[in-house]
N, C-alpha and C positions, 0 to 999 in steps of 0.2 A: 634603690642599692644606687649605694655611691660608682660612679667611672671614672677610674684611669685608664690612661695611654699610657701606653710604652711605646717610647721609641727609641728603637735599638738596632745596631744593624746583625747582630751572634745572635743564630735566633734561635739557639742553645739559650743563651742567656734571656731572649725575649722568653721562652718556655719553661725555663725555672722562677722567674720574678714571675709570671701570666698565676700561674698553679697556684703559687702560695698566696694571692693576692682573690684568686679566687675559693678557697678554702677559706678566706679571714671573710669571704661573703659581698666582695667585692666583682664587679661589674668592669672586665677589661676589654681592653682593643689596644694593639699593636700595627707597629709601623717599623720600618727597617731599614729609613731615611728622613731627609731635613723639609729635605719637598714635600710625599705623602703626611709628613707629623704635622707639617703646617696649616694641609687643606684638612686634614682628620679633626683639627681643635678646633679650627671657624667650622668647622661641621655636626661636630657634632658634640660640643660642648662640655670637657673633659670635667672630675672635679678636681685634680690633682696630673700631674703631669709627671710619669717618671722617661728621663734624657738621658742615652747614652753620650759623650761627651764629646767620643771619638771615634761621630758618626762621619761617614764617608762625602762628600765633593762639600758639604756646608756640614763646620762641627756644633756640638752640642752648646759650648760657648755660644754660636753667631748663632743659634735658633735660640737662644734666649734670649739672646737682647734681640730680636725680632716679636717676642714672645712680650716682652717687657715695651716695646714703642708704639704694642697695639694698644691700643683703645680697649678693646673689649675682652683681650687678654688677659692685659697687665697683672692684674690680680692674680693671678692661676698660681697655687702652689710647683714648684718645680723642687724635682729630687734628682740630684745631676750622681750618673755612673762613672766614676773618672779612673782611671788608669793608676793613676800614682797620687798620693799628696805632693805641692810641690807649693811656693810660694807664691807662684803664678796662676796656678786656680784658686788656689784661699784667698788671692785681690782680683781673680777674674769676681769670682760668685760673688765675694761684697757688694763689687760694686755694679752686678748684671741685676741686684737683690735675686739672688736661687739660696730658695729657703733652707735646704740640706743637702749635704752629696757625703756618700760613699764611696770609698774604694775599694778594688778590685784587689784580689776576691774579699765577696763580702756574703755574712750568713745573711739568705734568705726571709728569717724567722725579725732577725732587727731591723730589714726593710720595711717590712709589714708594720710594725713597730712606729717607725717614724714613719709613716704612711698614715699611718689611724693618728696621731702626734700632729702630723702639720697639718687633718683635713678637721679637726679638731680647733684645731687653732683658728681657722682659716674662717669657721663657722663663730670663732669666735670674736671676727675681727683683729686677731691681735699676731703681728705679728710673730712669726716661730724663733724661738732663741738662740742665739749661736752663742754664747760663754757665759758659762760658772762658775763663777769666785766663790766660794765658804770656806773661809780661813784663810788655811796655808794653800789649800787647791783651787786652782784654776784650769775649769777643763774647756776644749774646744771640742763643741757639736762638729762644727763642721769639717775643722780638720783631726776630729781623733786625736787628739792629741792632751796627754794630762805637762800640769806643772804644778810639782810640789815645791814650795816657798822658791821660786820662779827655776828652777831646773824642771828637767822635761824627764820624765819618768816613762817607765815602755807596759803597756796596756797590753793582754789577748782580745779578742775581739769578744768575748765573754764579760768580762773583768772591764772595760768598758761600757755595758751593755746596763751592767749591774751597779758602775759608778754614775752612771747619765741617773740609770731609774734611781738612784740614792740621794743623786744631787740635785736633781728637780724635785723631789718632797719632802723636804725636809721635816722630821718629827714623825714622819709618816710611818704607823709603825706596816712594813711589811710580813706577812705569812711569806711562807719559805716557797708554797706554789705559786704565788705572786711574782715571788723573786726568778724563782728556776723558768716559770712561761715568762721573765719579759728578757732571759738569759741563753736560755736553751732550746726555748720554744715547745715544750715538753714537762711532765714531771710521772720520776717514777723514782724507786727505790734508789737504781744504781746514780740516776740525775740526781735525788736530794745531797745522796755522800760526797759526788762532785760539789754541789753547791760549795756546801763546807772549805773544800778544798780554795773553789775561788772564792770564799770570803779570810780564808786565813790568806793567801797568798797578797792580796788588798791591802788588808789587814797589814801585813811587813811591807809594803808599798807605801802606802799613806801616814799611818801611828807614829811618831815620838815614840811611845810602846807597844808593840802590837799586843801586847798579855791587857793592857785597859785600855779601852780602845776609847777616842773623842766621838771619831767619826762613825765609824762604822760599831753600831751597840746593837749586845745580843738581848730582846725582849723573851724571857726565859717561857717554854710552853708552846711563841707564837711566830718568831721569826724574828724578824729586824728593824732598827734601825737608825738612821746617818741624825745623829746626836748634833751636832752646828745649823742652830737657824739662821744664825745670822748672813749676812751676805748679797751676792746682786746678781741679776738676772738679764742679760743683755743682748 
């Protein structure tokens, strides 16, 4: 079982993240401050760290810098929990090599999915993508922002999770169950109806003609796929 260290000064957040990660079959350790967290990083050698940006005494960004400067820890995947998105945070995250960040309040199921992605990429020796461009869409994964023809478009957390899943795997046919798990963390009859609503809303936000979609296409009796195959991931 892979080991995750959660460093967060808020005990309710520690419990929330730990419980969801343990349900996903990870081993989880927790710390409440940077000093304790660094000791545990060196002693326990976790596979990934979930790091609170607002730690007392030493901030999460300062601890991330210390991790990247430590020869034994430098390649450790870091997922940052941030109070809010900002240019300072985005720039700092890029400079420090933080692999991904989520802003509070966050969907714990989405956090688990990001942990899985970061661990998979880490095993393959690939850096985590931070930006995906497909056609007129630019998705900033760290900043959780979408640009459509260079104009910002607001997405709900579920819409962002769905669109990132689509754009990361263009051409892949997603079953409804896969999409429900990606966006909501569970599949049920009521959730299935909610998925249709999310897809419809997404199409109205990103398609020139939502009734003849180019990006999110229906695959009859199976699910959906992202129809634009070109682009770049950086």
